[in-house]
N, C-alpha and C positions, 0 to 999 in steps of 0.2 A: 325201888325206897319209895315207904310211904311215911312221909315228914305232912306234920302238923303244921299248917300253917292260917289256921283262922284265927290266928291273934293278929297278923299283919293287919288286918281288915280294922281292929279295934281304933277309933280315933282319938279314946280319952287317953293318954298317955300314962294315969294314975292308976289305969285298970291296973288288978292287979294280973289278971291274965294275962292283960299285954306285958307287964312288966317280967312278967314269970317267960313267958316265949320269949320277948328279947336276952335272958339271962339265960335259957337253954340255947335258947339261938349259938351264943356267946362261947358257952362251952362244951358244944359240939362242934365250933368256928375252930378250938385247939387241936382237933385232930386232922384238920386240913390248912394248917399253916403253911408257909412257906419257908423258904430255905434263911429267911430275916427273920421267921416268926410271927409273920403278917397274915392281915386275912382280908379280903372286900370289906369295903364299909356299905354294907346296903340302907343307911340313914336318909335320909332327904334333902342331907345338904352333904353328902360324899356322894351318893349316887352310885357305889359300886366303882368310883373312878380315885379314890384315895382310900389306901390300904393302912391297917392299923393290928394293935394285937385284938386276940377277939375280948378281951373282959371292955378295953374301950370302945370297940364295936361297940360292945351290949349299953356301953353308956353311952353312946351317940344315939344309936338307935330309940331308948327312952329316953333321950330329951328332945332328937330332932324328928322322931318317929320315924315310920319302915319307908323305902321308896315304895309307893304304889303302883308302881309298871313293872318291878323286880317280881315275876310272876315264875318264871323256870328258876331255880337257884343254880344257875351252871356255873358259878364261883362256889360252889358252898356245898357241891357235894352229888348235883341232883345232873341225871344226867336227860335233856333232848329229846323227847321220844320222836322214837325213828331213827334217831342216831348211834339205839346203842349199837356197841360194835363187841364181838367175843375177845377175851381175854386171852391171851396167852402166855407162859412164861417168855416166851422169848419175843413176846411185844420190842417192836423197836428195834429191832438186834438187827444189824445186815452184816454179811459176811463180805471179804472184801472183794469180792467177786459177784458180791448181786446188789444189786439196785432196784428196785421198784417204783424209780421212777421214771421210767423209760427213755432216759436220757439218751443209754444209744440207741436207741430206734430212733428218736428224734434226730440227733444228729448224723447217724448212716444216709438219715432219708435225707436230711438238707443238703449235707455234701459229697455223698458216695454216689449217690443214684440211686436209694429205692427206689423199689419200681411202683409204688403205686405215687412217687412224685413224678414220672418220668413224662408224663403229659403237661402240655405248655399249656396255659391258659392266659388270653389275652383281654386285655382291656384297656381302661383308662379314667382320669381324675377329670373332673370337674373342666380345668384348662386345658385337658386336650391330649394332654403326657400319656404317653403310652407307658406302661408297666407287661409285665411278660412273669409268671411264677413257674413255677416247676424246674427242672434239670437242664434244658435247654434255651436255648438263645441267651439273654443276658445275663446266666446265672453260671457261664462258663467258668469264670475266678472263682468260683467257689468250690472245684472241683482240686484235690490234692496234686495234680502234674499240674496243675496253671498257677497255681500258688502255694507256695509249700508254708505258708503259715496257719493254714488248714490241716496241714498232716500234722505241724507242731502241735498242733490243738487237741488231738488224737493220739498224739505218742501222751503228751503232759498229762492229760485228765487220767491217764492209768496210774499216775505213779503216785505214789504213797502221799500224804498230806503230811505228815509226820513218822518219820520212821521207825520201824518197830510197827507200830499203828495198823490197823486194816483197814482204814479208809482212805478212800484217793481223792484227789484235786475234785473231778466232778462232783461228788457230791456238796459238796461247798462251795 
């Protein structure tokens, strides 16, 4: 996306190029509004913390100037270089049995004795208190046969969040 940002460097707020740039920015902001019809205001006073309707944002920029530290317009449709992702029709959708966050693997490793966590690592803190990491030693209470709450966790996380919906409790 090729955005003209040259007007943001103009310090004279009555310069016609600055005013035109601010109004064009506000007009473009109408395509980027949130559910409440608001966009972030990058004027010097609001600093992208406050939101307002696009026309007020344009007026704020003209009155207060443009925040000079706002170089990559991430709140106004510009993507940070190096962080672009391929968009697909299914973006953000998960089926009821699919989770891309690795929660199942994490819980299996921690509580059911995953292979990678079977090694015992011993150490201590500055006070001389010993600790053990892994699935041996002091972590025996984490196994379902020793702690019924752990097995309940596994059962509960597969239950639907809401009846008839495809989301499970583990996702939230």
